[in-house]
N, C-alpha and C positions, 0 to 999 in steps of 0.2 A: 548780575548774572555774568559769568565768565564767558568771554567770546572765544570761539574756536581759533586756534592758531592759524595765521594766514598761510596759504599754500605758496610754495615757491613758484615764481612765474615760469611758464613753459619755455623750454629751450627752442631755438629756431627750428630744429629738426622735428621736435614733438608737435610744435604749432603747425608746421607744414603737413604733418601726418593727420592732424586733426581737421585741417582744412580740406585735405584730400578725401578724408572719410565722408565729410559733409557734402563736398562737391560730387563725389561719385555716387553717393546715395541719392542726392536730389536730382542728378542727371538722369539716373535710371527711373526715378519716379516721374519726372517730367517727360521722359521718352515715352513711357507708358501712357501718360495722360494725353500728350499731343498726338501720339500715334492714332489714338482714337478720334481726335478732332479732324485730322487729315483724312482718315478713312471714312469719317462721317460725311465729309464734303465730296469724296471721290467715288466711293463704292457702296456704302451702307444703304443708301437710298434704293439702290437696285436689288440688293441681297436681302434686306429685311423689310422693305416697304415697296414691293414691286407693283402693287395694284394702284399706286398713287400717280398723279401727274408728276413729271420730273421735279419741278420746283417745290411742289407740295411734299414729295418724297424727301427732298433735301431738308425742308423744314422739319419733318418728322424725325429725320435722322439727327439734326441738330437738337431736337427736343431730348432725345436720349443722351446727347452730349451735355445738355444743360442739367439733366438729372444728377450727373456727377457733381456738379457745383452745389446742388441742394444738399447733398450728404456731407459736404465739407464743413459746415458749421457744427454738425454733430460730431464729426471727427475732431474738430478743434476743441469742443467741450470735453469729450472723453480723454483724448490724448493730453490736453492741457491739464486737466485735473490730476491725472496719474503722473504726468511728467513733472509737475510741481511737487507731488508727493514722494515718488520713488526714484526720480531721475530722468534725465533726458535720453541717455543712451538706450535703456531698455525699450522705451517707446519707439525710438528710431528704428531699432531692429524689427519690431513688430510691424511698423508701418511699411517697411520695405518688403517684408514677406507678404503682407496682404495685397499690396499694389501689384507686385510681380506675379503672384499666383492668380489674381483676377485677370491680368493681361494675358498670361499664358493660356488661361481658360477660353478667353475670347477667340484665340487662334484655333481652338478646337470646336467652336460652336457650329451646330447645323444651321443652315439658312432657312428662309421662308419657304423655299421650294421643297425642303425636306420635311419640315415639321410644322409648317403653317405659322399661326399666330404665336406659338410657343417660342419661336425664334427671337422676335423683338422683346418678348418678356424676359427671356434668359439674358439677352444682351443688356437690357436696362438694369437687371439685378447685378450683373458684374460691373456695370458702370457705377452703380451705387457704392459698391465695395471700393472701386478705384477712388471715388470722391472722398469717402470716409477716411481712407488711408492718407490721401494727400492733404486732407484737412489737418491731420496730426503731424505730418512730416515737416512742413515748412517751419513752424515755430521751433521745434526741437533742433533742426539743422542749423538755423541761424544762431540760436542761443548757445549751442555747443561751441561755436567759434567765438561768438561775441564774449562769452564768459571765460574763455581761455586766453583770449588775445590781448595784445598790447593796447592799452587804453588810448594811447596817442594815435594809433593807426587802426582803431576799431572799425572805422568806416571802410577801410581798404580790405582788412581781413574778413569782415562780415559780408562784404559784397561778393566774395567767392562762392559761397553756397547759392547766391542769386544767379551766378553764371550757369548753374545747373539747368535753369529754364531755357536759355538759348542753346546750351549744349544738348539738352534733350530734344529740343526742336530741330537742331542741326542733325542729330543722329536719326530721329524719326523721319525727317523730310529727306535725308540723304539715302536712307534704306528704301523709302517709297520711290524716290526719284530713280534710283538704280534699277529697281524692279520694273517700273513702268517703261524704262529705257530698253531693258533686256527682254521683257515679255510682251507679247501681243496684248491688246485690250481684253480679249476673250480669256487668255490664260491668267492674266492678273485678276480679273473679275472672278474667274472660276476657283483658283487655288492660290495664286501668288500673293494675294493680300494677307494670307495667313502667316506667311513667313516672318514678317517683322514682329508679329504678336508672340510667336513661339520663340523667337530669339530672346525675349525678355527673360526666360527661364535661365539662360546662361548668364545674362547680365546681373541677375539677382544674386547668383552664387558669388560672382566677383565682388559685388557691393557688400554682401554680408561678411566676406572674409576681411575686407578692409575696415568696415564699420565696427566689428567686434574687436579690433586690435586697439582702439582708443579708449582712454579713461573718461570717467565722468568729469563734468566741469568742476574746477576747484571752488568757484563761487557757490555753486549749488551744494557742494559737500559741506562748506562752512555754514551755509544757511540751515542745512539739515541738522548739523550738529547743534546749533543754537536752538532749533525747534525741539529737539530731543531734550536738551537741558531745561527748556521751559516746561516740558511735560513733567519732568522730575520735580519742578518747583511748584508746590501746591498753591502758592500765593499768586502765581501767574495766571493771566486770562487764557483760556483755551484758544488755540489757533483755529481760525475760521477756515471754511472751505475756500480754496482759491477763487472759485467762481463768485461766491458771495462777496469776498473782499474786492474783487475786480469791479463788480457792478455797483457796489456800495461806494467805493472810494476812487475809482478810476474811470467812471462812466464817461467823463468828458474826454479822456484819452482814447477810449474805445471809439467814441464818435469821431474824433479827429482821424484816428487810423482808418476808419471806414471811409470817411470823406476823401482822405488822401489816396485811397485805392481806386476811386471811381475812374479818373482819367487813365491811370496806369493800367488797370484791368481791362477796361472797355477798349481802349486803343490797341492793346496788344492783340486781343482776339479778332478785332477788325482787320488789323494789319496782317496777322499770320494765318488765321483760319477763314474768315469771310472772303479774303482776297482770292482764295481758290475758287470760290463761287463767282465772284464778280468778274475776275479776269477772264474766266472761261466762258461765261454766259453773256456778258455785256461788252467786253473788249475783244472777244474772238481770239483770245490767247489759248494755246494748247495747255492741258494740265501739266505736261512736262516742263514747259517754259515757266509756268507759274511756280511750280515746285522748285525749279532751279533758282529763280529769283529769291524765294524765301530762304533757300539754302545758303546762298551767298550773303544775304543780309544778316542771317543768323550768325554766321561766322564773325562778321563785324560787330554785331551786338555782344557777342561773347567777349570780344577784345576790349570794348569800351567800358564795360560795366566796372572792372577794377579801377579804371582811370577816374571814372565819376565817383567811386567810392573814396578814392584817395583825395580828390578834390573836396569832398565833404568833410574830410578831417582837417583841411586847411581853412575853408571859409564857412563851414557849417552845413548841417543836413538841410535846413529849410531853403537856403538860396539855390542849392543844386536841384532840389525837388521842384521848386517853383519854376526854374528854368525849363525843366522838362515838361511840366504841365502846360505852361504857356506856349512852349514850342510845338507840342503835339497839336494844340488847338489851332495854331496858326498854319500848321502843315497840311491839314485835312483837305482843303480845296486843291492845293497843288498835288497832293497825293493822288487823288482821283483823276485829275486832269492828265497827269503823267501816264497813269494806267490806261486811260481812254485812248492814247495814241497807239497802243498795241506794240510798241517797240520794246525789245528786250532790255536795252540800256536804260530807257525810261522806267521800266518796271523795276529794275534793280535799284535805281536812284530813289524811286518813291518808297520802296519798302525799307531800304537801308537808312535813309534819313529818319523815317518814322521810328525805326527801332533804336537808332542812336538817341533820339530825343526821349523815347521811352526809358532807355537805360538811365537817364539822368533822374528819373523818379525811382526806378527799380533798385538802383545800386545803393543809395543811402537808406532805403526803406528798412533793411534788416537792422542796421544799428539804430536808426531813428525809433523804430517800434520797440526794440529791446530796451532802450534807455528810458522808456516811459514807465516801466513797471518794476516793482520790487521782485526780488529773487524768487520768493515762495509763491508768487502769483504771476511771474513773468511769462511762463509758457502759456498759461491760460489767457492772460491779457493780450499778448502779441497775437496768439492764434485766433482769439475771438474777434479782435479788431480786423485781422486780415481776412479771415474766412467768412465771417458774416457778410462783409462787403462783396464777396465774390458772388453771392446769391443775387444781389441787385446789379452787379456789374458784369463780370465775365460770363455768368451763366446765360443771361438772355442776350448778350451782345451779338452773337452770330444770328440768333433768331430774329431780333429786332432789325438788324441790318438786312437780312434776307427778306423779311416782311416789307420793309420800306422799299426795297428794290422791286419787289413784286407789285406793290401798290402804285408807286410813282415812276418806275422805270427809268430813274436817273439817280445820281449819287448825292445830290444836294442835301436831301433830308438826312442821309447817313452822316455826312460831314457835319451838319448842325447838331446831330445826336452826340457825336464825340466832342464837339466844341462845348456843348452844355455840360458834359462830364468834366471837361478841363476846368470850366468855370467853378464847378463845385469843389474840385480838388484845390484850386487856388485859394478859395475861401477857407477850406479846412486847414491847410498848411499855414495860411496867412495868420490864423488866430492861435496856432500852436506855439509852444515855447521852444526855443533852441535847446537841444539836448547834448550837443557835441562834448561838452566838458564834464558830463556827469560820470562819476565812478559808480559802476554797477553795483558794488557792495554797499554804496551809500544811498541808493535809491530805496527808500523805506516805505512800508505800509503806513496807513494813517496812524496817528498816535492813539486813536480809539482802540486799536488792537493791542496796545501795549498795556502791561499791568498797571492798574491804578496806583499801586504803591511804588512803581518804579521811579528811581531818581530821574531828574530832568535830563541828564545826559545818557540815560540808558538807551540802547539801540537794539532794534530787531531787524532782521532782514527776511 
């Protein structure tokens, strides 16, 4: 079977445009997602669950937050399937529209005082749409860069879409911090909380304009051409669904990816979302002070992710990832001890060091997961591994942490919870193979999927 002609490598200018398209899109997606998390900690308990005890109301608020995670695996399955079939770019445009539309609609929602129990139902529905969209966004965004980029610096280039998480956190926290500083508590609770959600509509327009300007990844186009040629060859075995191929031939990689996400996902939401509850209720810190600490730490997080990604190009994905997992586990007791002092400087130090260590896991993750799977199942494989883990990791993390705080009234059980997640991640990454030197065009599906009559050196992607 003739192979498709290789595509010319992207020019530096086109690669930067591709990185910008992925980064801006993921920033908007994460802005929408984190905005909900911050609002859940600050005001949704009062607006949508007013009849509950304050801490119980916070738990219910975080429960709607967790619902978004539950929808992410479904988004990973659907977007992964079609992303592997028809391309990364089309699905990325759709995910951006869905996420932005749902977030804008949250800004228009009536509260419990206006429509009663219908308010939390509507809120939960929109949260499900957010989660579904985000479940499909991550895999496509990192693959678009990974499959375009220079293989020698893949860890660096692929880490840039990862900076969309702290950038989105920075933007969401910054807007909320500005509003809480400018508005009284009553004004913010009454109408000010809606402003950042409505701003999402403007951001989506900007993101679509940039995302529509980039081309499909050359690696995918070559793989698609080969798949079309196989269809025309009646002696070739029909190509299987991406999901079937992933679960049949890459189930170990999926489990490794899920394990690798445990410490990364749990620590992030404890450090950035649960801290808004812990610092304000247990340490006596004002919500403005807590938001400002997260804001400063997110800026540092944004800056260190590309550096960690670059380091993974030099020494490997696994060493950098393991450094982050071990570091986060060791940092948890000092993290809470610093917050308990109530000092702003100590609060900044606690969150900043936590996010720097988190970045050591998050930065190489994009290249690491991309390099595990073949092109025609890469969107599905990377997305399934990443998003199914979020149900067990990020989704319940604020809930578990809040419940532990309510039950034990101290931070020790919460620190042990994160340490256990770190141990699981160390185990998963420890048994993984190093992927740094893999050529994405050479990462093939199992020979089982190749024609039985194919010569020994025949290759499919």
